[in-house]
ChimeraX commands (.cxc) that place a marker at each C-alpha (Angstrom):
marker #1 position -38.20,4.43,14.87 radius 0.5
marker #1 position -34.29,4.58,15.06 radius 0.5
marker #1 position -32.20,6.86,16.99 radius 0.5
marker #1 position -28.82,8.04,16.55 radius 0.5
marker #1 position -25.10,8.52,17.38 radius 0.5
marker #1 position -24.71,11.27,19.29 radius 0.5
marker #1 position -20.56,12.26,17.58 radius 0.5
marker #1 position -21.43,10.97,13.67 radius 0.5
marker #1 position -25.30,10.37,13.13 radius 0.5
marker #1 position -24.92,6.86,12.71 radius 0.5
marker #1 position -28.54,4.82,12.53 radius 0.5
marker #1 position -28.86,3.13,16.12 radius 0.5
marker #1 position -31.98,0.85,15.14 radius 0.5
marker #1 position -35.18,-0.46,17.26 radius 0.5
marker #1 position -36.20,-4.56,16.83 radius 0.5
marker #1 position -39.24,-2.84,15.24 radius 0.5
marker #1 position -37.41,-0.58,12.79 radius 0.5
marker #1 position -37.33,-1.22,9.08 radius 0.5
marker #1 position -34.45,-0.18,7.39 radius 0.5
marker #1 position -33.20,0.32,3.57 radius 0.5
marker #1 position -29.74,-0.14,1.84 radius 0.5
marker #1 position -29.45,3.56,1.37 radius 0.5
marker #1 position -29.52,3.67,5.83 radius 0.5
marker #1 position -26.13,1.70,6.07 radius 0.5
marker #1 position -24.74,3.67,2.73 radius 0.5
marker #1 position -24.99,6.74,4.24 radius 0.5
marker #1 position -23.86,5.39,7.60 radius 0.5
marker #1 position -20.89,3.72,5.83 radius 0.5
marker #1 position -19.90,7.08,3.63 radius 0.5
marker #1 position -19.93,9.01,7.65 radius 0.5
marker #1 position -17.44,6.52,8.66 radius 0.5
marker #1 position -15.44,6.66,5.35 radius 0.5
marker #1 position -15.32,11.02,5.65 radius 0.5
marker #1 position -14.36,10.58,9.38 radius 0.5
marker #1 position -11.45,8.60,8.69 radius 0.5
marker #1 position -10.21,10.32,5.93 radius 0.5
marker #1 position -10.34,13.93,7.87 radius 0.5
marker #1 position -8.45,11.86,10.92 radius 0.5
marker #1 position -5.69,10.33,8.71 radius 0.5
marker #1 position -5.20,14.11,6.91 radius 0.5
marker #1 position -5.34,15.75,10.35 radius 0.5
marker #1 position -2.29,13.53,11.86 radius 0.5
marker #1 position -0.24,13.88,8.20 radius 0.5
marker #1 position -0.89,17.84,8.73 radius 0.5
marker #1 position 0.64,17.74,12.55 radius 0.5
marker #1 position 3.17,15.75,10.98 radius 0.5
marker #1 position 2.10,12.30,12.84 radius 0.5
marker #1 position 3.55,8.95,10.48 radius 0.5
marker #1 position 1.29,6.51,10.49 radius 0.5
marker #1 position 2.88,2.95,8.81 radius 0.5
marker #1 position 0.97,0.66,6.76 radius 0.5
marker #1 position 2.16,-3.47,6.51 radius 0.5
marker #1 position 1.31,-5.83,4.55 radius 0.5
marker #1 position 2.37,-9.20,1.68 radius 0.5
marker #1 position 2.02,-9.26,-1.50 radius 0.5
marker #1 position 3.16,-12.78,-3.09 radius 0.5
marker #1 position 5.21,-11.59,-6.59 radius 0.5
marker #1 position 4.51,-13.18,-10.13 radius 0.5
marker #1 position 7.00,-12.22,-12.29 radius 0.5
marker #1 position 5.55,-9.73,-13.92 radius 0.5
marker #1 position 7.88,-6.83,-15.46 radius 0.5
marker #1 position 5.44,-4.14,-13.59 radius 0.5
marker #1 position 3.44,-4.30,-11.03 radius 0.5
marker #1 position 1.84,-1.43,-8.79 radius 0.5
marker #1 position 1.21,-2.29,-5.53 radius 0.5
marker #1 position -2.16,-0.13,-4.01 radius 0.5
marker #1 position -2.32,1.65,-0.70 radius 0.5
marker #1 position -4.67,4.29,-1.25 radius 0.5
marker #1 position -1.76,6.98,-0.75 radius 0.5
marker #1 position 1.37,8.11,-1.60 radius 0.5
marker #1 position 3.78,6.89,0.85 radius 0.5
marker #1 position 6.81,9.03,2.20 radius 0.5
marker #1 position 8.82,5.79,1.51 radius 0.5
marker #1 position 8.52,2.01,1.93 radius 0.5
marker #1 position 10.63,-1.26,3.12 radius 0.5
marker #1 position 10.36,-4.15,1.43 radius 0.5
marker #1 position 11.99,-7.26,1.67 radius 0.5
marker #1 position 11.64,-10.79,0.24 radius 0.5
marker #1 position 10.80,-13.44,2.78 radius 0.5
marker #1 position 13.61,-15.60,1.47 radius 0.5
marker #1 position 15.89,-12.40,1.62 radius 0.5
marker #1 position 18.17,-11.18,4.36 radius 0.5
marker #1 position 18.26,-7.66,3.29 radius 0.5
marker #1 position 15.24,-5.15,3.44 radius 0.5
marker #1 position 15.43,-2.41,0.87 radius 0.5
marker #1 position 14.11,1.24,1.16 radius 0.5
marker #1 position 12.47,3.37,-1.11 radius 0.5
marker #1 position 12.09,6.86,-0.65 radius 0.5
marker #1 position 10.34,10.01,-1.86 radius 0.5
marker #1 position 13.78,11.62,-2.67 radius 0.5
marker #1 position 14.89,8.49,-5.32 radius 0.5
marker #1 position 13.83,4.99,-6.18 radius 0.5
marker #1 position 15.88,1.66,-5.43 radius 0.5
marker #1 position 18.65,0.72,-8.89 radius 0.5
marker #1 position 19.17,-2.64,-9.66 radius 0.5
marker #1 position 22.67,-2.99,-8.49 radius 0.5
marker #1 position 24.46,-4.29,-12.20 radius 0.5
marker #1 position 22.12,-2.45,-14.82 radius 0.5
marker #1 position 20.76,0.37,-12.70 radius 0.5
marker #1 position 17.23,-0.57,-13.81 radius 0.5
marker #1 position 14.90,1.13,-11.38 radius 0.5
marker #1 position 13.14,-2.21,-8.94 radius 0.5
marker #1 position 11.48,-0.64,-6.61 radius 0.5
marker #1 position 10.22,3.26,-6.89 radius 0.5
marker #1 position 7.06,5.37,-4.88 radius 0.5
marker #1 position 3.53,6.21,-6.97 radius 0.5
marker #1 position 0.74,8.26,-6.33 radius 0.5
marker #1 position -1.18,5.48,-4.91 radius 0.5
marker #1 position 1.35,3.27,-3.04 radius 0.5
marker #1 position 4.98,1.66,-5.21 radius 0.5
marker #1 position 6.05,-0.35,-8.36 radius 0.5
marker #1 position 8.04,-3.20,-8.37 radius 0.5
marker #1 position 9.86,-4.80,-11.10 radius 0.5
marker #1 position 10.60,-8.23,-12.37 radius 0.5
marker #1 position 13.05,-7.99,-15.07 radius 0.5
marker #1 position 16.64,-9.60,-16.46 radius 0.5
marker #1 position 19.91,-8.44,-17.63 radius 0.5
marker #1 position 22.38,-9.42,-20.01 radius 0.5
marker #1 position 26.15,-10.41,-19.67 radius 0.5
marker #1 position 27.96,-11.64,-22.79 radius 0.5
marker #1 position 25.50,-15.08,-23.32 radius 0.5
marker #1 position 24.21,-14.97,-19.58 radius 0.5
marker #1 position 21.33,-13.74,-18.10 radius 0.5
marker #1 position 20.63,-12.47,-14.68 radius 0.5
marker #1 position 17.22,-12.10,-12.67 radius 0.5
marker #1 position 17.78,-7.93,-11.88 radius 0.5
marker #1 position 18.40,-7.48,-7.91 radius 0.5
marker #1 position 17.26,-6.89,-5.72 radius 0.5
marker #1 position 14.27,-8.72,-6.32 radius 0.5
marker #1 position 10.94,-7.00,-5.69 radius 0.5
marker #1 position 8.78,-9.31,-7.60 radius 0.5
marker #1 position 9.74,-12.79,-8.37 radius 0.5
marker #1 position 7.23,-15.63,-8.81 radius 0.5
marker #1 position 6.15,-17.44,-5.70 radius 0.5
marker #1 position 8.27,-15.50,-3.19 radius 0.5
marker #1 position 6.20,-13.40,-1.32 radius 0.5
marker #1 position 6.87,-9.43,0.28 radius 0.5
marker #1 position 6.96,-7.83,3.39 radius 0.5
marker #1 position 6.17,-4.25,3.11 radius 0.5
marker #1 position 5.60,-1.39,5.58 radius 0.5
marker #1 position 4.60,1.64,3.69 radius 0.5
marker #1 position 5.52,5.05,5.56 radius 0.5
marker #1 position 2.65,7.85,5.40 radius 0.5
marker link #1:1,2 radius 0.2
marker link #1:2,3 radius 0.2
marker link #1:3,4 radius 0.2
marker link #1:4,5 radius 0.2
marker link #1:5,6 radius 0.2
marker link #1:6,7 radius 0.2
marker link #1:7,8 radius 0.2
marker link #1:8,9 radius 0.2
marker link #1:9,10 radius 0.2
marker link #1:10,11 radius 0.2
marker link #1:11,12 radius 0.2
marker link #1:12,13 radius 0.2
marker link #1:13,14 radius 0.2
marker link #1:14,15 radius 0.2
marker link #1:15,16 radius 0.2
marker link #1:16,17 radius 0.2
marker link #1:17,18 radius 0.2
marker link #1:18,19 radius 0.2
marker link #1:19,20 radius 0.2
marker link #1:20,21 radius 0.2
marker link #1:21,22 radius 0.2
marker link #1:22,23 radius 0.2
marker link #1:23,24 radius 0.2
marker link #1:24,25 radius 0.2
marker link #1:25,26 radius 0.2
marker link #1:26,27 radius 0.2
marker link #1:27,28 radius 0.2
marker link #1:28,29 radius 0.2
marker link #1:29,30 radius 0.2
marker link #1:30,31 radius 0.2
marker link #1:31,32 radius 0.2
marker link #1:32,33 radius 0.2
marker link #1:33,34 radius 0.2
marker link #1:34,35 radius 0.2
marker link #1:35,36 radius 0.2
marker link #1:36,37 radius 0.2
marker link #1:37,38 radius 0.2
marker link #1:38,39 radius 0.2
marker link #1:39,40 radius 0.2
marker link #1:40,41 radius 0.2
marker link #1:41,42 radius 0.2
marker link #1:42,43 radius 0.2
marker link #1:43,44 radius 0.2
marker link #1:44,45 radius 0.2
marker link #1:45,46 radius 0.2
marker link #1:46,47 radius 0.2
marker link #1:47,48 radius 0.2
marker link #1:48,49 radius 0.2
marker link #1:49,50 radius 0.2
marker link #1:50,51 radius 0.2
marker link #1:51,52 radius 0.2
marker link #1:52,53 radius 0.2
marker link #1:53,54 radius 0.2
marker link #1:54,55 radius 0.2
marker link #1:55,56 radius 0.2
marker link #1:56,57 radius 0.2
marker link #1:57,58 radius 0.2
marker link #1:58,59 radius 0.2
marker link #1:59,60 radius 0.2
marker link #1:60,61 radius 0.2
marker link #1:61,62 radius 0.2
marker link #1:62,63 radius 0.2
marker link #1:63,64 radius 0.2
marker link #1:64,65 radius 0.2
marker link #1:65,66 radius 0.2
marker link #1:66,67 radius 0.2
marker link #1:67,68 radius 0.2
marker link #1:68,69 radius 0.2
marker link #1:69,70 radius 0.2
marker link #1:70,71 radius 0.2
marker link #1:71,72 radius 0.2
marker link #1:72,73 radius 0.2
marker link #1:73,74 radius 0.2
marker link #1:74,75 radius 0.2
marker link #1:75,76 radius 0.2
marker link #1:76,77 radius 0.2
marker link #1:77,78 radius 0.2
marker link #1:78,79 radius 0.2
marker link #1:79,80 radius 0.2
marker link #1:80,81 radius 0.2
marker link #1:81,82 radius 0.2
marker link #1:82,83 radius 0.2
marker link #1:83,84 radius 0.2
marker link #1:84,85 radius 0.2
marker link #1:85,86 radius 0.2
marker link #1:86,87 radius 0.2
marker link #1:87,88 radius 0.2
marker link #1:88,89 radius 0.2
marker link #1:89,90 radius 0.2
marker link #1:90,91 radius 0.2
marker link #1:91,92 radius 0.2
marker link #1:92,93 radius 0.2
marker link #1:93,94 radius 0.2
marker link #1:94,95 radius 0.2
marker link #1:95,96 radius 0.2
marker link #1:96,97 radius 0.2
marker link #1:97,98 radius 0.2
marker link #1:98,99 radius 0.2
marker link #1:99,100 radius 0.2
marker link #1:100,101 radius 0.2
marker link #1:101,102 radius 0.2
marker link #1:102,103 radius 0.2
marker link #1:103,104 radius 0.2
marker link #1:104,105 radius 0.2
marker link #1:105,106 radius 0.2
marker link #1:106,107 radius 0.2
marker link #1:107,108 radius 0.2
marker link #1:108,109 radius 0.2
marker link #1:109,110 radius 0.2
marker link #1:110,111 radius 0.2
marker link #1:111,112 radius 0.2
marker link #1:112,113 radius 0.2
marker link #1:113,114 radius 0.2
marker link #1:114,115 radius 0.2
marker link #1:115,116 radius 0.2
marker link #1:116,117 radius 0.2
marker link #1:117,118 radius 0.2
marker link #1:118,119 radius 0.2
marker link #1:119,120 radius 0.2
marker link #1:120,121 radius 0.2
marker link #1:121,122 radius 0.2
marker link #1:122,123 radius 0.2
marker link #1:123,124 radius 0.2
marker link #1:124,125 radius 0.2
marker link #1:125,126 radius 0.2
marker link #1:126,127 radius 0.2
marker link #1:127,128 radius 0.2
marker link #1:128,129 radius 0.2
marker link #1:129,130 radius 0.2
marker link #1:130,131 radius 0.2
marker link #1:131,132 radius 0.2
marker link #1:132,133 radius 0.2
marker link #1:133,134 radius 0.2
marker link #1:134,135 radius 0.2
marker link #1:135,136 radius 0.2
marker link #1:136,137 radius 0.2
marker link #1:137,138 radius 0.2
marker link #1:138,139 radius 0.2
marker link #1:139,140 radius 0.2
marker link #1:140,141 radius 0.2
marker link #1:141,142 radius 0.2
marker link #1:142,143 radius 0.2
view
């Protein structure tokens, strides 16, 4: 007969126990709930969490990087560029010549953009770069 952990009531099977998929789903739901409660409590206490990661640009006009939460700020850097950019709740990062929004916070992460602009007959890629095809981007998102 399975025993249960003292804090979250997770199954602790004995070698002779049979178990069901529902048992695993129940345990995973308890773990998910406990983690969410801890994260919410940390936010209420004013603690800042940081999530880091990478993505590879794909030249799409607008692309959302899903984090599962609304960040307070995102620091983004293209691997081949020296300068990093920072988007905060109060405002997005705009392109230096055209004013197009290149990085902004969303409800579930942040949105990046690949776009161009024209000056006379010349076409230019909007800067700062946030979604150029094949380029690796590093980010730090602050909760």
